[in-house]
C-alpha positions in Angstrom: 0.2 -16.8 11.7 -0.9 -13.7 9.8 0.3 -10.7 11.6 -1.6 -7.1 12.0 0.4 -3.9 12.6 -1.2 -0.9 14.7 0.8 2.4 13.9 0.2 5.7 15.3 2.6 8.7 16.4 4.4 8.1 19.3 3.4 4.7 19.8 2.1 5.8 23.6 -1.4 5.9 23.1 -3.4 5.1 20.3 -1.5 1.9 19.3 -1.0 0.1 22.0 -4.7 0.3 23.1 -5.8 -0.5 19.6 -3.4 -4.1 19.8 -4.9 -4.9 23.4 -8.6 -4.5 22.3 -7.9 -6.1 18.9 -6.2 -8.9 20.8 -9.2 -8.9 23.4 -11.6 -9.2 20.7 -9.5 -12.2 19.0 -9.7 -14.2 22.5 -13.3 -13.6 22.7 -13.7 -15.5 19.3 -11.2 -18.2 20.4 -8.8 -16.7 17.2 -5.8 -15.4 19.8 -3.3 -18.5 18.6 -3.8 -17.3 14.8 -3.1 -13.9 14.7 0.2 -12.1 16.0 -0.7 -8.3 17.3 2.1 -5.6 16.8 2.3 -1.7 17.3 4.9 0.9 16.4 5.2 4.6 16.2 5.8 6.7 13.3 7.9 8.5 15.3 8.5 6.7 18.9 10.9 7.2 21.8 12.4 3.8 21.9 11.7 2.5 25.2 8.9 4.1 26.6 5.8 2.7 28.1 2.4 3.4 27.2 1.3 6.7 28.6 -0.2 6.1 32.1 -3.8 7.2 31.2 -3.6 4.7 28.2 -2.6 2.6 30.9 -5.4 3.4 33.2 -7.9 2.9 30.5 -7.0 -0.1 29.7 -7.2 -1.5 32.9 -10.3 0.0 33.3 -11.2 -2.4 30.2 -9.4 -5.3 32.2 -6.4 -5.2 30.1 -3.1 -4.7 31.1 -0.9 -3.0 28.9 1.9 -1.9 31.3 4.6 -4.2 29.5 4.4 -2.0 26.3 7.5 -0.8 25.1 7.5 2.3 22.7 9.1 1.0 19.3 9.8 3.2 16.0 8.4 1.5 12.9 11.1 -0.2 10.9 11.1 -1.4 7.0 11.4 -4.8 8.4 7.9 -4.5 10.7 6.5 -3.1 7.8 7.6 -6.2 5.4 6.7 -8.5 7.9 3.0 -7.3 8.7 0.2 -8.7 6.4 -1.8 -5.2 7.6 -0.9 -2.3 9.0 -3.8 -0.2 10.6 -3.0 3.4 10.9 -4.6 6.0 13.1 -4.8 8.9 10.8 -4.1 10.1 6.9 -1.0 11.3 8.0 0.4 7.8 9.0 -1.0 6.2 6.3 0.7 8.6 3.7 4.0 8.5 5.3 4.4 4.7 5.1 3.2 4.9 1.3 5.7 7.1 0.8 8.6 5.7 2.9 7.4 2.0 2.1 5.6 2.2 -1.9 6.1 -1.7 -2.4 3.8 -2.4 0.7 1.2 0.8 0.3 -1.3 -2.1 -0.2 -0.9 -3.3 3.2 -1.9 0.5 4.5 -5.1 1.5 5.7 -7.0 3.7 8.3 -8.6 1.7 11.1 -11.5 3.7 10.7 -11.7 2.0 7.3 -12.7 -1.4 8.6 -15.7 0.2 9.6 -16.6 1.8 6.6 -15.3 5.6 7.3 -12.3 7.5 6.4 -11.6 9.1 10.1 -8.6 10.0 11.6 -8.1 8.9 15.2 -7.6 11.9 17.6 -4.9 11.4 19.4 -5.2 12.2 23.2 -1.5 12.3 24.6 -1.4 14.6 27.0 -5.0 15.5 27.5 -7.0 14.2 30.1 -7.9 10.9 30.8 -11.8 11.6 29.3 -9.7 12.0 25.8 -8.4 8.8 26.3 -11.1 6.9 27.4 -12.7 8.5 24.2 -9.9 7.5 21.9 -10.7 4.0 23.5 -14.4 3.7 22.7 -13.5 5.0 19.0 -11.1 2.6 18.6 -12.7 -0.6 20.5 -16.1 0.6 17.9 -13.9 0.3 14.9 -12.1 -2.9 15.8 -16.0 -4.6 16.3 -17.5 -2.9 13.2 -14.9 -4.0 11.3 -13.6 -6.9 12.7 -14.3 -9.7 9.8 -12.7 -7.4 7.7 -9.7 -7.1 9.6 -9.8 -10.3 9.5 -10.1 -10.9 5.6 -7.2 -8.5 4.9 -4.7 -10.3 7.3 
C-alpha cells in the first residue's frame, strides 16, 4: 500500500482538507484500498482538531474530518511516505533541508497540476477563504490525479 503524505504548517486546515479530498477521489475511483493518506504539519500543535471552518467546509462537501488530530511531521513520517505533497514552497524547502535523503519525495501539490504555486493558508480567516482554499486543493487533486498516482 502506497503512502501519500500531505504537509502544511499547523495541520489544522490545508493538509487535513487535502487528505479528505484525495480520499474522496480515490474512493470514487475504487482505489481507496491501494493508498494510505496521511497529513502532518511542520509546526503543528499536536492533538488539536482541524479548525472549525475546515470542518464546516469539508462537511459542505460531504466529508467528515471531525476526528482529525493535528500531528507534527516526524522523521518516521517522511521515511514512510512514498509521496509528500506540500502546500507551499516553505514546506518543501524545510523538508528537503531537514531530510535531504528524501528530497526526491517532496513536491508542491500545485505541481501535480502543472503549476508552481503556493496554496494560501486560510487559518483564522473567514469561511469564504476556507472554501476558496478547498476549491484550489480539489482542483489540483483533480487535475493532477494521474500524476499523484504515478509518483506514489
